[in-house]
TORPA-4810 file (N, C-alpha, C, O; in nm, 3 decimals):
<nodes>
NODE_1_-0.052_-0.294_-0.514_-0.012_-0.160_-0.547_0.138_-0.143_-0.579_0.169_-0.061_-0.665_M
NODE_2_0.233_-0.216_-0.516_0.369_-0.230_-0.575_0.385_-0.353_-0.636_0.355_-0.459_-0.581_I
NODE_3_0.436_-0.342_-0.762_0.468_-0.474_-0.846_0.617_-0.489_-0.869_0.684_-0.390_-0.899_S
NODE_4_0.668_-0.602_-0.856_0.797_-0.634_-0.882_0.839_-0.579_-1.003_0.946_-0.518_-1.006_A
NODE_5_0.755_-0.593_-1.127_0.795_-0.549_-1.256_0.812_-0.401_-1.270_0.869_-0.355_-1.369_S
NODE_6_0.763_-0.323_-1.170_0.785_-0.170_-1.170_0.924_-0.138_-1.132_0.977_-0.037_-1.177_Q
NODE_7_0.990_-0.220_-1.048_1.099_-0.193_-0.951_1.226_-0.211_-1.023_1.244_-0.306_-1.100_L
NODE_8_1.319_-0.117_-0.996_1.472_-0.154_-1.011_1.547_-0.186_-0.882_1.480_-0.228_-0.788_S
NODE_9_1.668_-0.170_-0.868_1.732_-0.206_-0.743_1.711_-0.096_-0.639_1.699_-0.126_-0.521_Q
NODE_10_1.706_0.037_-0.684_1.695_0.160_-0.602_1.557_0.237_-0.647_1.545_0.288_-0.758_A
NODE_11_1.467_0.239_-0.559_1.343_0.295_-0.593_1.283_0.395_-0.488_1.282_0.365_-0.368_N
NODE_12_1.237_0.509_-0.533_1.185_0.610_-0.458_1.042_0.608_-0.480_0.999_0.639_-0.591_L
NODE_13_0.957_0.572_-0.376_0.808_0.578_-0.397_0.739_0.685_-0.335_0.747_0.704_-0.214_L
NODE_14_0.667_0.762_-0.414_0.623_0.884_-0.365_0.465_0.884_-0.369_0.401_0.857_-0.470_V
NODE_15_0.410_0.917_-0.245_0.254_0.911_-0.235_0.222_1.009_-0.118_0.290_1.011_-0.016_C
NODE_16_0.112_1.092_-0.138_0.064_1.184_-0.042_0.007_1.110_0.070_-0.012_1.177_0.172_A
NODE_17_-0.026_0.984_0.074_-0.078_0.903_0.185_0.042_0.826_0.238_0.079_0.727_0.175_D
NODE_18_0.099_0.858_0.339_0.203_0.777_0.399_0.175_0.639_0.440_0.251_0.545_0.420_G
NODE_19_0.055_0.633_0.500_0.006_0.505_0.557_-0.018_0.411_0.442_0.019_0.293_0.452_A
NODE_20_-0.078_0.455_0.332_-0.113_0.372_0.218_0.025_0.333_0.161_0.033_0.221_0.110_H
NODE_21_0.125_0.408_0.162_0.253_0.379_0.101_0.329_0.267_0.179_0.390_0.175_0.124_L
NODE_22_0.317_0.287_0.312_0.377_0.183_0.397_0.319_0.055_0.400_0.384_-0.048_0.413_L
NODE_23_0.174_0.061_0.386_0.101_-0.054_0.376_0.135_-0.135_0.251_0.144_-0.257_0.262_S
NODE_24_0.153_-0.077_0.136_0.194_-0.132_0.024_0.322_-0.204_0.015_0.341_-0.312_-0.040_G
NODE_25_0.422_-0.119_0.087_0.556_-0.184_0.098_0.561_-0.304_0.181_0.633_-0.399_0.147_A
NODE_26_0.487_-0.307_0.292_0.478_-0.423_0.373_0.426_-0.543_0.298_0.477_-0.655_0.300_R
NODE_27_0.298_-0.499_0.220_0.251_-0.611_0.150_0.358_-0.674_0.049_0.377_-0.796_0.039_E
NODE_28_0.419_-0.583_-0.019_0.523_-0.631_-0.109_0.624_-0.718_-0.048_0.673_-0.814_-0.108_F
NODE_29_0.660_-0.680_0.086_0.761_-0.741_0.167_0.737_-0.900_0.187_0.827_-0.982_0.207_A
NODE_30_0.609_-0.925_0.178_0.566_-1.064_0.214_0.608_-1.158_0.111_0.595_-1.278_0.135_K
NODE_31_0.660_-1.117_-0.009_0.725_-1.197_-0.102_0.855_-1.240_-0.092_0.908_-1.318_-0.171_S
NODE_32_0.923_-1.175_0.033_1.053_-1.203_0.052_1.067_-1.285_0.181_0.976_-1.288_0.263_F
NODE_33_1.173_-1.348_0.198_1.205_-1.417_0.331_1.200_-1.319_0.432_1.263_-1.215_0.413_N
NODE_34_1.127_-1.336_0.550_1.127_-1.249_0.651_1.254_-1.197_0.710_1.265_-1.084_0.758_P
NODE_35_1.354_-1.289_0.704_1.496_-1.253_0.749_1.563_-1.157_0.659_1.661_-1.092_0.695_A
NODE_36_1.507_-1.147_0.535_1.577_-1.056_0.438_1.522_-0.914_0.425_1.566_-0.832_0.344_D
NODE_37_1.417_-0.888_0.514_1.345_-0.757_0.499_1.394_-0.660_0.626_1.375_-0.695_0.743_V
NODE_38_1.456_-0.538_0.589_1.510_-0.450_0.688_1.433_-0.324_0.673_1.402_-0.280_0.563_F
NODE_39_1.400_-0.263_0.793_1.333_-0.138_0.788_1.415_-0.026_0.851_1.483_-0.056_0.948_Y
NODE_40_1.418_0.103_0.806_1.495_0.207_0.866_1.376_0.316_0.897_1.312_0.363_0.803_L
NODE_41_1.350_0.352_1.022_1.263_0.454_1.068_1.321_0.529_1.173_1.415_0.486_1.239_S
NODE_42_1.255_0.664_1.194_1.301_0.741_1.305_1.279_0.664_1.436_1.178_0.596_1.455_P
NODE_43_1.382_0.681_1.527_1.366_0.622_1.672_1.238_0.677_1.733_1.189_0.784_1.697_K
NODE_44_1.186_0.599_1.828_1.083_0.642_1.895_1.107_0.779_1.967_1.207_0.798_2.036_E
NODE_45_1.014_0.871_1.948_1.034_1.014_2.011_1.120_1.093_1.929_1.152_1.204_1.973_G
NODE_46_1.167_1.053_1.806_1.242_1.145_1.726_1.169_1.167_1.590_1.095_1.079_1.546_S
NODE_47_1.188_1.278_1.526_1.133_1.306_1.394_1.226_1.273_1.289_1.179_1.262_1.175_S
NODE_48_1.352_1.256_1.306_1.446_1.239_1.216_1.535_1.104_1.214_1.555_1.044_1.320_T
NODE_49_1.584_1.061_1.101_1.673_0.954_1.089_1.809_1.005_1.088_1.842_1.083_0.999_I
NODE_50_1.895_0.966_1.185_2.032_1.014_1.176_2.134_0.943_1.105_2.099_0.838_1.050_N
NODE_51_2.259_0.982_1.095_2.378_0.920_1.037_2.401_0.785_1.099_2.428_0.688_1.028_V
NODE_52_2.392_0.777_1.223_2.422_0.651_1.293_2.328_0.542_1.254_2.368_0.433_1.212_E
NODE_53_2.208_0.573_1.268_2.103_0.492_1.213_2.117_0.438_1.074_2.101_0.320_1.041_Q
NODE_54_2.148_0.534_1.001_2.173_0.507_0.852_2.292_0.410_0.828_2.283_0.318_0.747_T
NODE_55_2.398_0.432_0.899_2.515_0.347_0.872_2.486_0.210_0.918_2.525_0.115_0.850_L
NODE_56_2.414_0.190_1.040_2.370_0.059_1.085_2.290_-0.001_0.969_2.316_-0.117_0.934_D
NODE_57_2.198_0.069_0.908_2.130_0.015_0.798_2.205_-0.023_0.670_2.170_-0.117_0.598_F
NODE_58_2.304_0.051_0.650_2.406_0.016_0.536_2.475_-0.105_0.558_2.502_-0.183_0.466_I
NODE_59_2.512_-0.126_0.702_2.589_-0.241_0.730_2.506_-0.374_0.694_2.562_-0.472_0.646_D
NODE_60_2.377_-0.369_0.719_2.279_-0.476_0.681_2.275_-0.508_0.541_2.248_-0.620_0.498_K
NODE_61_2.305_-0.397_0.462_2.299_-0.418_0.317_2.407_-0.529_0.287_2.385_-0.617_0.205_V
NODE_62_2.518_-0.521_0.352_2.641_-0.602_0.331_2.616_-0.761_0.361_2.688_-0.847_0.310_Q
NODE_63_2.515_-0.789_0.442_2.486_-0.916_0.470_2.423_-1.015_0.349_2.329_-0.974_0.281_L
NODE_64_2.473_-1.128_0.331_2.419_-1.222_0.237_2.266_-1.227_0.262_2.222_-1.208_0.376_G
NODE_65_2.186_-1.253_0.159_2.043_-1.279_0.161_2.026_-1.437_0.204_2.092_-1.532_0.161_A
NODE_66_1.926_-1.438_0.294_1.899_-1.581_0.322_1.829_-1.656_0.218_1.849_-1.774_0.189_V
NODE_67_1.726_-1.559_0.152_1.661_-1.622_0.031_1.726_-1.579_-0.090_1.849_-1.576_-0.099_G
NODE_68_1.642_-1.543_-0.191_1.701_-1.497_-0.332_1.746_-1.348_-0.327_1.827_-1.305_-0.408_E
NODE_69_1.692_-1.271_-0.231_1.727_-1.137_-0.226_1.678_-1.063_-0.107_1.587_-1.113_-0.041_S
NODE_70_1.725_-0.958_-0.076_1.706_-0.870_0.032_1.635_-0.747_0.010_1.663_-0.680_-0.089_K
NODE_71_1.541_-0.709_0.093_1.450_-0.587_0.066_1.490_-0.485_0.182_1.482_-0.522_0.300_L
NODE_72_1.530_-0.361_0.150_1.566_-0.264_0.236_1.471_-0.151_0.219_1.474_-0.087_0.114_M
NODE_73_1.383_-0.118_0.319_1.286_-0.033_0.328_1.314_0.102_0.420_1.334_0.088_0.540_I
NODE_74_1.316_0.209_0.369_1.318_0.330_0.446_1.184_0.409_0.453_1.141_0.479_0.361_I
NODE_75_1.124_0.390_0.570_0.975_0.415_0.585_0.930_0.563_0.559_0.818_0.593_0.516_T
NODE_76_1.028_0.651_0.589_0.999_0.789_0.541_1.147_0.858_0.511_1.212_0.911_0.601_D
NODE_77_1.189_0.849_0.379_1.309_0.891_0.345_1.326_1.036_0.371_1.441_1.079_0.387_A
NODE_78_1.235_1.107_0.375_1.229_1.254_0.385_1.263_1.299_0.524_1.291_1.416_0.551_S
NODE_79_1.259_1.191_0.621_1.310_1.212_0.762_1.456_1.197_0.780_1.512_1.233_0.883_R
NODE_80_1.520_1.142_0.677_1.658_1.143_0.677_1.719_1.271_0.675_1.688_1.347_0.583_Q
NODE_81_1.812_1.316_0.775_1.877_1.448_0.759_1.976_1.439_0.634_1.998_1.333_0.575_N
NODE_82_2.029_1.553_0.602_2.109_1.571_0.481_2.232_1.484_0.493_2.272_1.422_0.394_V
NODE_83_2.291_1.476_0.602_2.402_1.395_0.631_2.369_1.248_0.609_2.438_1.176_0.537_Q
NODE_84_2.262_1.207_0.673_2.219_1.065_0.650_2.205_1.034_0.507_2.263_0.938_0.457_A
NODE_85_2.118_1.123_0.430_2.109_1.093_0.289_2.226_1.082_0.217_2.242_0.992_0.135_Q
NODE_86_2.324_1.178_0.244_2.455_1.156_0.171_2.532_1.037_0.197_2.606_0.989_0.111_N
NODE_87_2.516_0.984_0.318_2.559_0.855_0.340_2.513_0.735_0.253_2.581_0.635_0.225_K
NODE_88_2.398_0.758_0.218_2.326_0.650_0.129_2.364_0.658_-0.024_2.325_0.567_-0.098_M
NODE_89_2.437_0.763_-0.074_2.459_0.770_-0.208_2.527_0.663_-0.266_2.478_0.612_-0.367_L
NODE_90_2.647_0.615_-0.215_2.738_0.520_-0.284_2.657_0.377_-0.273_2.666_0.294_-0.364_K
NODE_91_2.582_0.356_-0.161_2.506_0.239_-0.160_2.406_0.221_-0.266_2.391_0.115_-0.327_T
NODE_92_2.330_0.341_-0.289_2.236_0.342_-0.390_2.293_0.337_-0.526_2.228_0.280_-0.615_L
NODE_93_2.412_0.392_-0.551_2.473_0.394_-0.679_2.534_0.259_-0.714_2.534_0.219_-0.830_E
NODE_94_2.587_0.190_-0.611_2.652_0.051_-0.639_2.584_-0.047_-0.546_2.652_-0.102_-0.459_E
NODE_95_2.448_-0.075_-0.558_2.387_-0.175_-0.464_2.440_-0.310_-0.493_2.493_-0.336_-0.601_P
NODE_96_2.423_-0.402_-0.390_2.459_-0.535_-0.414_2.359_-0.602_-0.508_2.245_-0.556_-0.510_R
NODE_97_2.388_-0.698_-0.580_2.307_-0.761_-0.694_2.184_-0.816_-0.623_2.079_-0.826_-0.688_A
NODE_98_2.186_-0.855_-0.488_2.078_-0.932_-0.439_1.983_-0.836_-0.347_1.907_-0.885_-0.262_D
NODE_99_1.992_-0.712_-0.368_1.941_-0.608_-0.285_1.837_-0.522_-0.360_1.872_-0.480_-0.470_T
NODE_100_1.720_-0.491_-0.315_1.622_-0.400_-0.359_1.604_-0.298_-0.243_1.595_-0.327_-0.124_V
NODE_101_1.601_-0.182_-0.295_1.574_-0.068_-0.197_1.449_0.001_-0.227_1.432_0.039_-0.343_F
NODE_102_1.344_0.026_-0.126_1.235_0.110_-0.138_1.251_0.229_-0.039_1.255_0.214_0.083_L
NODE_103_1.258_0.338_-0.097_1.251_0.469_-0.013_1.129_0.530_-0.018_1.095_0.579_-0.126_L
NODE_104_1.054_0.539_0.077_0.920_0.585_0.086_0.919_0.725_0.125_0.995_0.767_0.212_L
NODE_105_0.824_0.811_0.055_0.823_0.944_0.094_0.684_1.017_0.065_0.624_0.986_-0.037_T
NODE_106_0.636_1.102_0.142_0.518_1.165_0.116_0.562_1.317_0.059_0.477_1.397_0.019_T
NODE_107_0.690_1.344_0.061_0.728_1.485_0.031_0.864_1.469_-0.062_0.976_1.471_-0.010_D
NODE_108_0.846_1.454_-0.191_0.967_1.425_-0.266_1.055_1.536_-0.276_1.171_1.516_-0.312_E
NODE_109_1.012_1.661_-0.245_1.104_1.785_-0.237_1.213_1.783_-0.127_1.316_1.849_-0.134_G
NODE_110_1.180_1.698_-0.022_1.280_1.685_0.078_1.388_1.592_0.052_1.486_1.589_0.127_K
NODE_111_1.378_1.514_-0.050_1.478_1.419_-0.108_1.585_1.497_-0.180_1.557_1.579_-0.266_I
NODE_112_1.721_1.467_-0.139_1.820_1.530_-0.217_1.822_1.499_-0.368_1.808_1.382_-0.404_L
NODE_113_1.839_1.591_-0.452_1.843_1.551_-0.600_1.946_1.451_-0.628_1.923_1.378_-0.724_P
NODE_114_2.064_1.431_-0.558_2.154_1.333_-0.577_2.086_1.186_-0.546_2.123_1.089_-0.611_T
NODE_115_1.998_1.175_-0.456_1.939_1.069_-0.406_1.830_1.026_-0.529_1.827_0.913_-0.579_I
NODE_116_1.751_1.127_-0.565_1.650_1.108_-0.662_1.709_1.058_-0.800_1.643_0.985_-0.875_R
NODE_117_1.827_1.096_-0.828_1.907_1.088_-0.964_1.936_0.922_-0.969_1.941_0.859_-1.074_S
NODE_118_1.953_0.869_-0.849_2.003_0.735_-0.826_1.883_0.625_-0.821_1.904_0.504_-0.819_R
NODE_119_1.761_0.685_-0.820_1.645_0.609_-0.794_1.548_0.609_-0.917_1.532_0.702_-0.996_C
NODE_120_1.485_0.485_-0.919_1.371_0.479_-1.013_1.252_0.547_-0.932_1.216_0.495_-0.827_N
NODE_121_1.196_0.653_-0.976_1.100_0.717_-0.904_0.966_0.675_-0.962_0.936_0.684_-1.081_I
NODE_122_0.880_0.624_-0.856_0.744_0.570_-0.878_0.638_0.659_-0.796_0.641_0.670_-0.673_I
NODE_123_0.556_0.715_-0.870_0.446_0.807_-0.801_0.315_0.716_-0.786_0.264_0.649_-0.876_R
NODE_124_0.274_0.727_-0.668_0.149_0.633_-0.636_0.043_0.721_-0.603_0.058_0.813_-0.523_I
NODE_125_-0.079_0.691_-0.671_-0.200_0.772_-0.627_-0.243_0.719_-0.485_-0.233_0.602_-0.450_D
NODE_126_-0.294_0.823_-0.407_-0.345_0.781_-0.276_-0.474_0.708_-0.296_-0.529_0.720_-0.406_P
NODE_127_-0.531_0.632_-0.202_-0.645_0.553_-0.213_-0.774_0.641_-0.231_-0.780_0.752_-0.178_P
NODE_128_-0.864_0.595_-0.298_-0.992_0.683_-0.306_-1.062_0.717_-0.177_-1.067_0.634_-0.086_P
NODE_129_-1.112_0.826_-0.167_-1.194_0.858_-0.047_-1.351_0.867_-0.087_-1.392_0.858_-0.202_T
NODE_130_-1.427_0.885_0.020_-1.560_0.894_-0.020_-1.613_1.011_-0.118_-1.720_1.015_-0.178_K
NODE_131_-1.518_1.097_-0.117_-1.546_1.217_-0.195_-1.514_1.216_-0.348_-1.559_1.300_-0.425_D
NODE_132_-1.428_1.109_-0.385_-1.382_1.100_-0.515_-1.405_0.957_-0.585_-1.332_0.915_-0.674_N
NODE_133_-1.509_0.893_-0.535_-1.543_0.758_-0.586_-1.617_0.779_-0.733_-1.714_0.854_-0.742_I
NODE_134_-1.568_0.712_-0.844_-1.631_0.715_-0.955_-1.788_0.692_-0.960_-1.845_0.606_-0.893_P
NODE_135_-1.846_0.774_-1.043_-2.001_0.767_-1.038_-2.053_0.623_-1.080_-2.161_0.583_-1.035_Q
NODE_136_-1.983_0.551_-1.159_-2.050_0.429_-1.195_-2.047_0.333_-1.067_-2.133_0.247_-1.052_N
NODE_137_-1.948_0.352_-0.980_-1.931_0.266_-0.854_-2.056_0.306_-0.760_-2.129_0.225_-0.702_I
NODE_138_-2.064_0.438_-0.758_-2.190_0.500_-0.664_-2.319_0.453_-0.716_-2.405_0.406_-0.641_V
NODE_139_-2.333_0.464_-0.853_-2.464_0.407_-0.903_-2.478_0.261_-0.881_-2.589_0.221_-0.846_Y
NODE_140_-2.383_0.179_-0.895_-2.389_0.036_-0.873_-2.427_0.006_-0.715_-2.509_-0.079_-0.680_A
NODE_141_-2.358_0.083_-0.636_-2.387_0.078_-0.498_-2.538_0.100_-0.469_-2.607_0.026_-0.400_A
NODE_142_-2.577_0.204_-0.527_-2.724_0.258_-0.492_-2.813_0.143_-0.563_-2.911_0.107_-0.497_R
NODE_143_-2.795_0.087_-0.671_-2.888_-0.006_-0.734_-2.868_-0.139_-0.650_-2.969_-0.206_-0.631_G
NODE_144_-2.752_-0.183_-0.599_-2.727_-0.293_-0.533_-2.826_-0.306_-0.416_-2.902_-0.400_-0.397_F
NODE_145_-2.811_-0.180_-0.331_-2.859_-0.180_-0.204_-3.025_-0.173_-0.224_-3.098_-0.203_-0.130_L
NODE_146_-3.078_-0.134_-0.345_-3.214_-0.132_-0.366_-3.287_-0.258_-0.428_-3.406_-0.266_-0.459_A
NODE_147_-3.185_-0.360_-0.439_-3.226_-0.488_-0.496_-3.307_-0.567_-0.385_-3.284_-0.564_-0.264_C
NODE_148_-3.407_-0.638_-0.451_-3.492_-0.743_-0.375_-3.464_-0.866_-0.390_-3.507_-0.945_-0.306_K
NODE_149_-3.394_-0.907_-0.489_-3.368_-1.053_-0.524_-3.226_-1.066_-0.569_-3.171_-0.964_-0.610_T
NODE_150_-3.165_-1.172_-0.567_-3.031_-1.195_-0.623_-3.020_-1.168_-0.766_-2.928_-1.098_-0.808_V
NODE_151_-3.116_-1.224_-0.850_-3.114_-1.182_-0.991_-3.078_-1.035_-1.019_-2.989_-0.998_-1.096_D
NODE_152_-3.170_-0.942_-0.936_-3.148_-0.814_-0.952_-3.014_-0.752_-0.932_-2.964_-0.663_-1.000_E
NODE_153_-2.955_-0.822_-0.812_-2.808_-0.773_-0.767_-2.710_-0.818_-0.868_-2.607_-0.751_-0.880_A
NODE_154_-2.731_-0.931_-0.948_-2.610_-0.963_-1.025_-2.537_-0.865_-1.099_-2.415_-0.854_-1.087_I
NODE_155_-2.611_-0.787_-1.181_-2.548_-0.679_-1.268_-2.463_-0.576_-1.179_-2.358_-0.527_-1.220_P
NODE_156_-2.516_-0.548_-1.062_-2.440_-0.455_-0.984_-2.313_-0.506_-0.921_-2.215_-0.435_-0.900_H
NODE_157_-2.326_-0.649_-0.888_-2.214_-0.701_-0.836_-2.100_-0.732_-0.934_-1.984_-0.756_-0.901_I
NODE_158_-2.154_-0.727_-1.069_-2.053_-0.740_-1.171_-1.962_-0.626_-1.168_-1.846_-0.646_-1.204_A
NODE_159_-1.994_-0.518_-1.132_-1.919_-0.380_-1.122_-1.853_-0.368_-0.976_-1.736_-0.341_-0.953_I
NODE_160_-1.950_-0.394_-0.888_-1.884_-0.377_-0.737_-1.776_-0.476_-0.709_-1.681_-0.447_-0.636_L
NODE_161_-1.789_-0.595_-0.768_-1.705_-0.713_-0.737_-1.588_-0.716_-0.829_-1.517_-0.816_-0.827_G
NODE_162_-1.564_-0.631_-0.897_-1.439_-0.624_-0.997_-1.323_-0.590_-0.907_-1.327_-0.502_-0.820_A
NODE_163_-1.209_-0.673_-0.937_-1.093_-0.684_-0.842_-1.050_-0.537_-0.801_-1.032_-0.512_-0.682_K
NODE_164_-1.035_-0.449_-0.890_-1.003_-0.318_-0.861_-1.094_-0.229_-0.801_-1.059_-0.118_-0.760_D
NODE_165_-1.218_-0.276_-0.792_-1.322_-0.173_-0.741_-1.363_-0.218_-0.590_-1.449_-0.152_-0.531_N
NODE_166_-1.305_-0.324_-0.533_-1.351_-0.385_-0.409_-1.353_-0.264_-0.295_-1.456_-0.235_-0.234_I
NODE_167_-1.229_-0.198_-0.276_-1.241_-0.098_-0.166_-1.322_0.011_-0.201_-1.386_0.067_-0.112_E
NODE_168_-1.331_0.059_-0.339_-1.419_0.164_-0.380_-1.569_0.120_-0.350_-1.649_0.199_-0.300_L
NODE_169_-1.597_0.000_-0.380_-1.738_-0.051_-0.377_-1.777_-0.049_-0.220_-1.888_-0.008_-0.187_A
NODE_170_-1.684_-0.096_-0.123_-1.725_-0.096_0.007_-1.743_0.040_0.068_-1.828_0.062_0.154_L
NODE_171_-1.659_0.133_0.019_-1.662_0.280_0.072_-1.797_0.336_0.010_-1.860_0.418_0.076_T
NODE_172_-1.844_0.294_-0.113_-1.946_0.352_-0.172_-2.084_0.281_-0.102_-2.186_0.349_-0.085_A
NODE_173_-2.080_0.168_-0.072_-2.175_0.091_-0.001_-2.206_0.149_0.136_-2.321_0.172_0.174_L
NODE_174_-2.092_0.171_0.213_-2.108_0.228_0.341_-2.165_0.357_0.351_-2.237_0.393_0.443_A
NODE_175_-2.121_0.443_0.231_-2.181_0.574_0.240_-2.336_0.583_0.186_-2.406_0.681_0.209_R
NODE_176_-2.374_0.483_0.119_-2.507_0.486_0.065_-2.611_0.405_0.147_-2.732_0.424_0.131_E
NODE_177_-2.563_0.315_0.233_-2.650_0.223_0.316_-2.711_0.298_0.409_-2.651_0.391_0.463_A
NODE_178_-2.833_0.267_0.438_-2.904_0.355_0.538_-2.951_0.238_0.655_-3.017_0.269_0.754_R
NODE_179_-2.911_0.117_0.632_-2.950_0.003_0.735_-2.835_-0.019_0.818_-2.722_-0.020_0.768_C
NODE_180_-2.858_-0.037_0.952_-2.747_-0.068_1.049_-2.695_-0.217_1.026_-2.578_-0.250_1.045_L
NODE_181_-2.788_-0.297_0.986_-2.754_-0.431_0.952_-2.640_-0.444_0.839_-2.539_-0.515_0.847_R
NODE_182_-2.676_-0.365_0.738_-2.583_-0.364_0.626_-2.439_-0.313_0.685_-2.338_-0.377_0.658_I
NODE_183_-2.433_-0.194_0.768_-2.318_-0.145_0.807_-2.238_-0.245_0.877_-2.118_-0.257_0.852_H
NODE_184_-2.306_-0.326_0.975_-2.242_-0.433_1.054_-2.181_-0.526_0.961_-2.067_-0.569_0.975_K
NODE_185_-2.266_-0.558_0.854_-2.205_-0.677_0.754_-2.073_-0.617_0.683_-1.969_-0.682_0.675_K
NODE_186_-2.090_-0.488_0.631_-1.979_-0.428_0.570_-1.848_-0.433_0.667_-1.738_-0.467_0.626_L
NODE_187_-1.872_-0.398_0.787_-1.754_-0.404_0.888_-1.691_-0.540_0.893_-1.569_-0.550_0.909_A
NODE_188_-1.772_-0.650_0.881_-1.727_-0.800_0.901_-1.659_-0.827_0.761_-1.558_-0.897_0.759_I
NODE_189_-1.709_-0.776_0.643_-1.639_-0.803_0.514_-1.505_-0.724_0.517_-1.407_-0.776_0.463_I
NODE_190_-1.495_-0.607_0.572_-1.370_-0.555_0.562_-1.253_-0.615_0.656_-1.132_-0.617_0.632_R
NODE_191_-1.322_-0.665_0.772_-1.220_-0.753_0.850_-1.180_-0.885_0.774_-1.067_-0.933_0.786_R
NODE_192_-1.262_-0.933_0.708_-1.235_-1.058_0.634_-1.133_-1.033_0.521_-1.042_-1.114_0.502_N
NODE_193_-1.147_-0.919_0.446_-1.067_-0.886_0.342_-0.922_-0.849_0.409_-0.820_-0.887_0.352_I
NODE_194_-0.916_-0.778_0.523_-0.777_-0.763_0.595_-0.731_-0.889_0.630_-0.608_-0.899_0.637_D
NODE_195_-0.799_-0.992_0.654_-0.746_-1.125_0.683_-0.729_-1.218_0.565_-0.725_-1.341_0.571_A
NODE_196_-0.720_-1.138_0.448_-0.688_-1.209_0.315_-0.812_-1.309_0.259_-0.795_-1.400_0.178_N
NODE_197_-0.931_-1.273_0.318_-1.048_-1.350_0.255_-1.076_-1.308_0.121_-1.051_-1.193_0.084_C
NODE_198_-1.128_-1.399_0.041_-1.155_-1.353_-0.107_-1.269_-1.236_-0.108_-1.385_-1.263_-0.077_N
NODE_199_-1.237_-1.136_-0.139_-1.316_-1.009_-0.138_-1.447_-1.037_-0.215_-1.554_-1.002_-0.165_A
NODE_200_-1.444_-1.101_-0.342_-1.559_-1.133_-0.423_-1.662_-1.217_-0.352_-1.784_-1.197_-0.358_T
NODE_201_-1.598_-1.322_-0.280_-1.680_-1.400_-0.196_-1.748_-1.322_-0.085_-1.869_-1.338_-0.070_N
NODE_202_-1.687_-1.248_-0.015_-1.742_-1.158_0.086_-1.858_-1.079_0.037_-1.959_-1.065_0.106_A
NODE_203_-1.844_-1.019_-0.098_-1.960_-0.944_-0.150_-2.072_-1.032_-0.186_-2.189_-0.993_-0.189_L
NODE_204_-2.033_-1.157_-0.214_-2.143_-1.251_-0.242_-2.225_-1.283_-0.112_-2.347_-1.301_-0.112_D
NODE_205_-2.152_-1.288_-0.013_-2.222_-1.303_0.122_-2.333_-1.189_0.153_-2.444_-1.209_0.202_I
NODE_206_-2.274_-1.056_0.109_-2.355_-0.951_0.130_-2.477_-0.938_0.031_-2.575_-0.870_0.061_L
NODE_207_-2.468_-0.998_-0.073_-2.587_-1.008_-0.165_-2.693_-1.082_-0.090_-2.809_-1.039_-0.095_V
NODE_208_-2.665_-1.188_-0.024_-2.762_-1.282_0.039_-2.825_-1.190_0.159_-2.944_-1.194_0.188_M
NODE_209_-2.728_-1.104_0.227_-2.785_-1.020_0.340_-2.880_-0.922_0.265_-2.997_-0.920_0.304_E
NODE_210_-2.846_-0.845_0.168_-2.938_-0.740_0.120_-3.070_-0.801_0.079_-3.177_-0.757_0.122_V
NODE_211_-3.062_-0.900_-0.004_-3.179_-0.956_-0.062_-3.264_-1.056_0.025_-3.371_-1.092_-0.023_T
NODE_212_-3.229_-1.100_0.137_-3.297_-1.179_0.221_-3.402_-1.117_0.297_-3.469_-1.184_0.376_S
</nodes>
């Protein structure tokens, strides 16, 4: 979801789905030394990020990177109060050369114009839901679930197993499946994918389940 090629040093990432946005940031953070990744979030029981927290965060910016660079993530930049956002201005305008900032938000309108002007703004589409899956994926899911042999399933897998279609495919299969056995297998596949299993291989396993 987040590619290094898209980023500058200061980035404002905007998405209507905050969980999707944070998940993408955490996935991107895996490419950094863990000691070089810092998060700024509201304290437990609070809905805002205050000046004191922000100043502590800025202090961490001054630390030298353990690896090649540091990653500074504000998990919901719209939660920073005005004073806290203003404290970030100089840091974003003159960042250390070894530092990348990701400011995440679901509400771009709550970010000060002065912050936005200092950031590379990247707008990210929320993940698809069962209500907006492309029809070709839905048809492939229906055809796949109706298959009686592996040969019949192959053309449908060519669509469902495409890298960018995996989550769409699983959502469509879960919606179209009428068999508890398949739903259980889909749950296993999702767990495998979350554990970084090869998603296409997981779908190959499902082929055998459907056609057996």
